[in-house]
Structures are given as structure tokens and as C-alpha cells.
C-alpha positions as CSV (number, residue, x, y, z in Angstrom):
1,X,-0.5,44.8,-15.2
2,X,-1.5,46.6,-11.9
3,X,-4.5,47.0,-12.6
4,X,-5.5,43.7,-13.5
5,X,-3.5,42.5,-10.1
6,X,-5.1,45.0,-7.7
7,X,-8.6,45.7,-10.9
8,X,-7.8,49.7,-9.7
9,X,-7.1,53.5,-9.7
10,X,-3.0,53.6,-9.0
11,X,-2.8,55.4,-6.2
12,X,-0.3,58.9,-5.8
13,X,2.0,58.6,-3.2
14,X,2.6,61.5,-0.2
15,X,5.9,63.8,-0.7
16,X,6.5,62.9,2.9
17,X,5.7,59.7,3.1
18,X,8.1,56.6,4.6
19,X,7.4,53.6,4.3
20,X,9.3,50.5,6.5
21,X,9.2,46.8,5.1
22,X,7.1,44.6,7.6
23,X,8.1,41.2,8.4
24,X,6.6,39.7,5.4
25,X,8.8,42.3,3.6
26,X,12.8,41.6,5.6
27,X,12.1,38.3,4.8
28,X,11.4,39.3,1.1
29,X,13.8,41.1,1.2
30,X,16.9,37.8,2.8
31,X,15.4,35.3,0.9
32,X,17.6,33.6,-1.9
33,X,14.3,32.4,-4.1
34,X,12.4,35.4,-4.0
35,X,9.3,36.0,-6.5
36,X,8.8,38.9,-7.1
37,X,9.9,41.5,-9.8
38,X,13.8,42.3,-9.8
39,X,12.2,46.0,-9.7
40,X,10.3,45.3,-6.6
41,X,13.1,44.0,-5.5
42,X,15.6,46.4,-5.4
43,X,12.7,48.7,-4.6
44,X,12.0,46.9,-1.7
45,X,15.7,47.0,-0.8
46,X,15.5,50.5,-0.6
47,X,12.5,50.8,2.0
48,X,14.6,51.4,5.4
49,X,12.0,53.3,7.7
50,X,14.1,57.0,6.6
51,X,14.1,58.0,3.3
52,X,10.8,59.4,1.5
53,X,8.9,58.8,-1.1
54,X,10.5,62.2,-2.4
55,X,14.0,60.8,-1.7
56,X,13.3,58.0,-3.6
57,X,12.2,59.3,-6.2
58,X,15.9,61.7,-6.7
59,X,17.8,58.5,-5.8
60,X,15.8,56.6,-8.6
61,X,14.8,59.0,-11.3
62,X,15.5,56.9,-14.0
63,X,12.8,54.6,-12.4
64,X,8.9,54.5,-14.2
65,X,6.1,54.6,-12.3
66,X,7.4,54.4,-8.5
67,X,4.7,55.0,-6.7
68,X,2.8,52.3,-8.8
69,X,5.8,50.2,-7.4
70,X,5.1,51.7,-4.0
71,X,1.7,50.6,-3.8
72,X,1.7,46.7,-5.4
73,X,5.0,46.1,-2.8
74,X,2.9,48.2,-0.5
75,X,-0.8,46.1,-1.5
76,X,1.4,42.9,-1.1
77,X,2.1,43.4,2.7
78,X,5.5,43.5,1.4
79,X,5.4,47.3,3.1
80,X,4.0,49.7,5.1
81,X,3.4,54.3,5.6
82,X,5.7,54.3,8.9
83,X,2.3,55.5,11.2
84,X,3.0,59.7,12.2
85,X,4.3,60.9,15.1
86,X,1.2,62.1,18.0
87,X,2.0,65.3,19.3
88,X,1.0,64.6,23.0
89,X,1.6,68.5,24.2
């Protein structure tokens, strides 16, 4: 389904990558009339800017296609990768 919707190969997420909700993602998470599938809504709720992909993978052992689902949320504009910190030293 994802390939049909977005026309590209599945994404492989870095295990240390951390995602945050965008403004649109926060609005969608609060919406009572959400249009996204329940699986994606659950995952969106768990994106908190603290848990890495590896931590989400452990918490959601039975969640199939986690990388694809995160990539779909990213492409829909609901989440984005937390920018890496710059060392200025």
C-alpha cells in the first residue's frame, strides 16, 4: 500500500533516529475525527521526541512494518526527525 501511495522503495530508519511531531502531527493527534488509520494514529501518539526508533521497536514488538509506518507519517507531514545537535567546540 505504501509503495502505491508514495511510489518509492521502503525506508530503513536509523536505530538512533528520534522523531518529533510537527504542528500538523500535533493537531492530528488531538483530532477527534482523525482520518488516518488507527495503527498510524497509535504510532503518532507514541512519537514524543525522546524515544529512538530502536526504543519504539522494543516497545512495539508486534508492530509490523514500523519503518514503513514511520516513513509514511513523515511523508504525510505528521512527524520529522529531531535535528542532530551541533558540537560547536
